[in-house]
C-alpha positions as CSV (number, residue, x, y, z in Angstrom):
1,M,-6.6,-12.8,-19.2
2,A,-4.5,-9.9,-18.1
3,T,-1.3,-11.5,-19.2
4,E,-2.5,-11.4,-22.8
5,K,-2.5,-7.6,-22.8
6,T,0.2,-6.3,-25.3
7,L,1.8,-3.9,-22.9
8,L,2.2,-6.5,-20.2
9,R,3.7,-8.9,-22.8
10,A,6.3,-6.3,-23.7
11,L,7.1,-5.6,-20.1
12,K,7.7,-9.3,-19.6
13,G,10.3,-9.2,-22.4
14,E,8.3,-10.3,-25.4
15,V,9.2,-8.8,-28.8
16,L,6.0,-8.0,-30.5
17,E,5.5,-7.3,-34.2
18,V,3.7,-4.1,-33.4
19,P,4.8,-2.4,-30.2
20,P,2.1,-1.3,-27.7
21,I,1.6,2.4,-27.5
22,W,0.5,5.1,-25.1
23,M,1.6,8.7,-24.4
24,M,2.7,10.5,-21.3
25,R,0.1,13.2,-20.4
26,Q,-2.3,11.6,-22.9
27,A,-5.2,12.9,-20.8
28,G,-4.5,16.6,-21.2
29,R,-5.3,20.1,-22.5
30,Y,-4.6,19.2,-26.2
31,L,-8.0,17.4,-26.2
32,P,-11.2,19.5,-26.3
33,E,-13.0,16.8,-24.3
34,Y,-10.4,17.2,-21.5
35,R,-10.8,20.9,-21.4
36,A,-14.6,20.6,-21.1
37,T,-14.2,18.2,-18.2
38,R,-11.6,20.4,-16.5
39,A,-14.0,23.3,-16.7
40,K,-16.7,21.2,-15.1
41,A,-14.4,20.3,-12.2
42,G,-13.6,24.0,-11.6
43,D,-9.8,23.7,-11.0
44,F,-7.0,21.2,-11.4
45,L,-6.9,19.8,-7.9
46,S,-10.7,19.3,-7.8
47,L,-10.3,17.3,-11.1
48,C,-7.6,15.1,-9.4
49,Y,-9.7,14.5,-6.3
50,T,-13.1,13.9,-8.0
51,P,-13.0,10.2,-9.0
52,D,-15.7,10.2,-11.6
53,L,-14.2,13.2,-13.4
54,A,-10.6,11.9,-13.0
55,A,-11.7,8.6,-14.5
56,E,-13.5,10.3,-17.3
57,V,-10.4,12.2,-18.5
58,T,-8.3,9.1,-18.2
59,L,-10.7,7.3,-20.4
60,Q,-11.0,10.0,-23.1
61,P,-7.8,9.3,-25.0
62,I,-8.6,5.6,-24.9
63,R,-11.9,6.2,-26.6
64,R,-10.4,8.5,-29.1
65,Y,-7.2,6.6,-30.0
66,G,-7.4,3.1,-28.6
67,F,-4.1,3.3,-26.8
68,D,-2.8,0.1,-25.3
69,A,-2.6,1.6,-21.9
70,A,-4.3,4.2,-19.8
71,I,-2.4,6.1,-17.1
72,L,-4.2,7.3,-14.0
73,F,-5.0,11.0,-14.1
74,A,-3.4,12.5,-11.0
75,D,-0.3,14.6,-10.2
76,I,3.0,13.8,-8.6
77,L,2.5,16.6,-6.0
78,L,-0.5,14.9,-4.4
79,V,2.0,12.9,-2.2
80,P,3.6,16.1,-0.7
81,Q,0.1,17.3,0.0
82,A,-0.9,14.1,1.7
83,L,2.3,14.4,3.8
84,G,1.0,17.7,5.0
85,A,2.5,20.3,2.6
86,D,0.2,23.1,1.4
87,L,-0.4,22.7,-2.4
88,W,-2.1,25.1,-4.8
89,F,-1.8,25.9,-8.5
90,V,-1.3,29.3,-10.0
91,T,-3.0,29.7,-13.4
92,G,-0.4,30.0,-16.2
93,E,2.5,29.4,-13.7
94,G,2.1,25.9,-12.3
95,P,2.2,24.4,-8.8
96,R,3.1,26.1,-5.5
97,L,3.9,24.4,-2.2
98,S,4.9,25.3,1.3
99,T,8.6,24.7,1.6
100,I,10.8,22.3,3.6
101,T,14.0,24.3,4.3
102,A,14.6,23.5,8.1
103,A,14.3,20.7,10.5
104,A,11.1,22.1,11.9
105,D,9.4,22.0,8.5
106,F,10.3,18.4,8.1
107,E,9.2,17.5,11.6
108,A,5.7,19.0,10.8
109,L,5.2,16.4,8.0
110,K,3.0,13.4,8.6
111,P,4.4,9.9,8.7
112,A,4.3,7.9,5.4
113,D,1.5,5.7,6.4
114,A,-0.8,8.6,7.1
115,I,-1.2,9.6,3.4
116,H,-4.1,7.3,2.5
117,E,-6.9,9.4,3.9
118,T,-6.0,12.3,1.6
119,L,-5.3,10.0,-1.3
120,A,-8.4,7.8,-1.0
121,P,-10.1,9.6,-3.9
122,V,-7.2,8.6,-6.2
123,Y,-7.6,5.0,-5.2
124,E,-11.3,5.2,-6.0
125,T,-10.4,6.6,-9.5
126,V,-8.2,3.5,-10.0
127,R,-11.1,1.2,-9.0
128,I,-13.4,2.9,-11.4
129,L,-10.9,2.6,-14.2
130,A,-10.2,-1.1,-13.4
131,R,-14.0,-1.7,-14.1
132,E,-14.5,0.6,-17.1
133,L,-11.4,0.3,-19.2
134,P,-11.6,-2.0,-22.3
135,A,-10.5,-5.6,-21.5
136,E,-7.4,-5.2,-23.7
137,T,-6.2,-1.9,-22.1
138,T,-3.5,-1.9,-19.4
139,L,-4.0,0.4,-16.4
140,I,-0.9,2.2,-15.3
141,G,-0.5,3.9,-11.9
142,F,2.3,6.3,-11.1
143,A,4.2,8.5,-8.7
144,G,6.9,11.0,-8.8
145,A,10.4,9.8,-7.8
146,P,11.8,11.0,-4.5
147,W,14.4,13.4,-5.9
148,T,11.9,15.1,-8.2
149,V,9.3,15.4,-5.5
150,A,11.8,16.7,-3.1
151,T,12.9,19.5,-5.5
152,Y,9.4,20.9,-5.4
153,M,9.0,20.5,-1.7
154,I,12.2,22.4,-1.0
155,A,11.8,25.2,-3.6
156,G,8.0,25.4,-3.3
157,R,7.7,25.4,-7.1
158,G,9.5,24.1,-10.2
159,T,12.9,25.6,-10.8
160,P,15.2,25.6,-13.9
161,A,18.0,23.6,-12.5
162,Q,16.7,22.5,-9.1
163,E,19.1,24.9,-7.4
164,P,17.3,25.0,-4.0
165,A,17.3,21.2,-3.7
166,H,21.0,21.0,-4.6
167,A,21.8,23.8,-2.1
168,L,20.0,22.0,0.8
169,R,21.5,18.7,-0.2
170,E,25.0,20.3,0.3
171,A,24.2,22.5,3.3
172,N,22.2,20.0,5.4
173,P,22.6,16.5,4.1
174,A,21.0,15.0,7.2
175,L,17.8,16.9,6.6
176,F,17.8,16.3,2.9
177,D,18.4,12.5,3.4
178,A,15.5,12.4,5.9
179,L,13.2,14.1,3.4
180,I,14.2,11.6,0.6
181,A,13.6,8.7,3.0
182,R,10.1,10.0,4.0
183,I,9.1,10.5,0.3
184,T,10.5,7.0,-0.5
185,E,8.4,5.4,2.2
186,A,5.3,7.4,1.2
187,T,5.8,6.5,-2.5
188,I,5.9,2.8,-1.6
189,E,2.7,3.2,0.3
190,Y,1.0,5.2,-2.5
191,L,1.9,2.9,-5.3
192,S,1.1,-0.2,-3.3
193,A,-2.4,1.2,-2.7
194,Q,-2.8,1.9,-6.4
195,I,-1.9,-1.7,-7.2
196,E,-4.4,-3.0,-4.6
197,A,-7.1,-0.8,-6.2
198,G,-6.4,-2.3,-9.6
199,A,-3.3,-0.7,-11.3
200,E,-1.5,-3.4,-13.3
201,V,1.8,-1.5,-13.9
202,V,3.3,1.4,-12.0
203,K,5.6,4.1,-13.3
204,L,8.1,6.2,-11.4
205,F,8.6,9.7,-12.9
206,D,12.0,11.2,-12.0
207,S,11.5,14.3,-14.2
208,W,14.6,16.1,-12.8
209,A,17.0,13.2,-12.6
210,G,19.2,14.8,-15.2
211,S,20.4,17.5,-12.8
212,L,22.0,14.8,-10.7
213,T,25.6,13.8,-11.6
214,G,28.1,11.3,-10.4
215,A,27.6,9.8,-7.0
216,A,24.6,12.0,-6.4
217,F,22.8,10.3,-9.3
218,D,23.4,6.9,-7.8
219,K,22.4,8.0,-4.3
220,Y,19.3,10.1,-5.2
221,A,18.0,8.6,-8.5
222,V,19.2,5.0,-8.5
223,E,18.9,4.1,-4.8
224,P,15.4,5.4,-4.2
225,A,14.2,3.7,-7.4
226,R,15.8,0.5,-6.3
227,A,14.3,0.7,-2.8
228,I,10.8,1.5,-4.1
229,T,11.0,-1.3,-6.7
230,A,12.2,-3.9,-4.2
231,A,9.5,-3.0,-1.8
232,L,6.8,-3.2,-4.4
233,K,8.1,-6.5,-5.8
234,A,8.0,-7.9,-2.3
235,R,4.4,-7.0,-1.9
236,H,3.2,-7.4,-5.5
237,P,5.7,-9.7,-7.3
238,Q,3.7,-9.9,-10.6
239,V,3.4,-6.1,-11.1
240,P,5.9,-4.5,-13.5
241,V,7.6,-1.2,-12.7
242,I,8.7,1.4,-15.3
243,G,11.4,3.8,-14.4
244,F,11.9,7.2,-16.1
245,P,15.1,9.0,-15.0
246,R,14.6,11.8,-17.5
247,G,17.8,13.4,-18.7
248,A,20.0,10.6,-17.5
249,G,22.0,10.4,-20.7
250,E,24.6,7.7,-20.6
251,K,23.3,6.7,-17.1
252,Y,20.3,5.1,-18.7
253,A,22.7,2.2,-19.5
254,G,22.5,-0.1,-16.5
255,F,19.6,1.6,-14.9
256,A,17.3,-1.5,-15.1
257,R,20.0,-3.7,-13.7
258,T,20.8,-1.5,-10.7
259,T,17.2,-0.6,-9.8
260,G,15.3,-3.7,-10.7
261,V,12.8,-1.9,-12.9
262,D,11.2,-3.9,-15.7
263,C,11.3,-1.1,-18.2
264,V,13.3,2.1,-18.7
265,A,11.5,5.0,-20.3
266,L,13.8,7.2,-22.5
267,D,13.6,10.9,-23.1
268,Q,13.9,12.3,-26.7
269,A,17.5,13.4,-26.2
270,V,18.6,9.7,-26.3
271,D,19.5,8.2,-29.7
272,A,17.3,5.2,-30.3
273,T,20.1,3.2,-31.9
274,W,22.4,3.9,-29.0
275,A,19.6,2.9,-26.5
276,A,18.9,-0.3,-28.4
277,A,22.6,-1.3,-27.9
278,H,23.1,-0.1,-24.4
279,V,19.7,0.0,-22.6
280,Q,17.4,-2.5,-24.4
281,I,19.9,-5.3,-23.9
282,D,18.7,-5.4,-20.3
283,G,15.0,-5.6,-21.1
284,C,12.0,-3.5,-22.2
285,V,12.5,0.2,-23.2
286,Q,9.8,2.8,-23.7
287,G,10.0,5.9,-25.9
288,N,11.0,8.1,-27.3
289,L,9.5,10.4,-30.0
290,A,10.0,14.1,-29.4
291,P,6.7,15.7,-28.3
292,E,7.3,18.5,-30.8
293,H,6.2,16.2,-33.5
294,M,2.7,16.2,-32.0
295,V,2.7,19.9,-32.8
296,T,4.3,20.0,-36.2
297,G,3.1,16.6,-37.7
298,G,3.7,15.8,-41.3
299,A,6.3,13.7,-43.0
300,A,8.9,14.3,-40.3
301,L,6.5,12.8,-37.7
302,V,6.0,9.7,-39.8
303,A,9.6,9.3,-40.6
304,E,10.8,9.7,-37.0
305,T,8.1,7.4,-35.7
306,R,9.1,4.7,-38.1
307,R,12.8,5.2,-37.3
308,I,12.2,4.6,-33.6
309,V,10.0,1.6,-34.1
310,E,12.7,0.0,-36.4
311,A,15.6,1.0,-34.1
312,F,14.0,-0.9,-31.2
313,S,12.6,-3.8,-33.3
314,G,15.2,-6.3,-32.0
315,G,13.8,-6.3,-28.4
316,P,10.8,-5.5,-26.2
317,H,9.6,-1.9,-26.8
318,I,6.7,0.3,-25.8
319,F,6.2,3.2,-28.1
320,N,5.8,6.6,-26.3
321,L,7.0,10.1,-26.4
322,G,10.2,11.2,-24.8
323,H,8.2,13.5,-22.4
324,G,4.6,14.5,-22.0
325,I,2.5,15.8,-24.9
326,T,2.1,19.5,-24.8
327,P,-1.1,21.6,-24.7
328,D,-0.5,23.0,-28.2
329,A,-0.4,19.5,-29.8
330,D,-2.8,18.7,-32.7
331,P,-5.0,15.7,-31.9
332,E,-4.8,14.7,-35.6
333,N,-1.0,14.4,-35.3
334,V,-1.6,11.9,-32.4
335,A,-3.9,9.9,-34.7
336,L,-1.2,9.9,-37.4
337,M,1.4,8.7,-35.0
338,V,-0.8,5.8,-33.7
339,E,-1.6,4.8,-37.3
340,T,2.1,5.0,-38.3
341,V,3.2,2.8,-35.3
342,R,0.6,0.2,-36.0
343,S,1.3,0.0,-39.7
344,T,5.1,-0.2,-39.4
345,R,6.1,-3.8,-39.2
346,R,9.3,-4.4,-37.3
347,G,12.5,-6.1,-38.3
């Protein structure tokens, strides 16, 4: 039964002797088999939109490491594209989008319920994975959180401190709020469709939440996460939601209570002992090994992995990195991490 999967048990609040484990960006360029499939696809977006190939790269780290969860291979910027933004990727530089800087740009976007035609291949990838994953492996769907997605739609690219989004938020709050609302609606539609296709858990990635402070964090990180979670829970009451407000610092405390998420993912800047006392008290936490250990390996990797497992041993915990694994990571270090987690008995 699905409820017996270890990751779902942790998300329901169960304290397991060995925490379930998966990695953000576990299907990625550090794996030679991924690079071969990416070359076959021709380009990144073709890989995202070709269900057989997207399912294949999602399955590769499961075959190699036996992770407890697989996360759908896609990209957070597929939603802006489905809303009508132009999207392309520049080799070595990352994504580029047409920008939303004036009311006319926003008015040209599609309504939230018009995204499904563009995103239909993603849902087919989910259906393939629901059939092909091992019985014990949980399937995670995901989307970018509205603030993070908006930062790309406004700037047309990633920016060091999300300055264009902050500037628009201050100069034209009505336009900015309308954009956040449209992305929120589209995200609810997108994640709900992933669940209907077979996703058992969904995760909301707010990669740039750390640049929001004070009331802005509450309005643009907490409130959209709360709205999305509430809408999904109304449609799919049994499906857990993981929230990841990366860079939130002390604002991780209380995030589960205020948003309703079932689990809070933590970045590597958060001390695990502090998080156990201030975040894990509200339920499951996920994290938070620094991705650099996947590059350097060795005794430090083993020691830090054990420290994190032991720090969170008093409550429900999913072991993960504090951010996505990097392309220069050594696959053997990932194997060492998995072995260490599974051989470290808690408590």
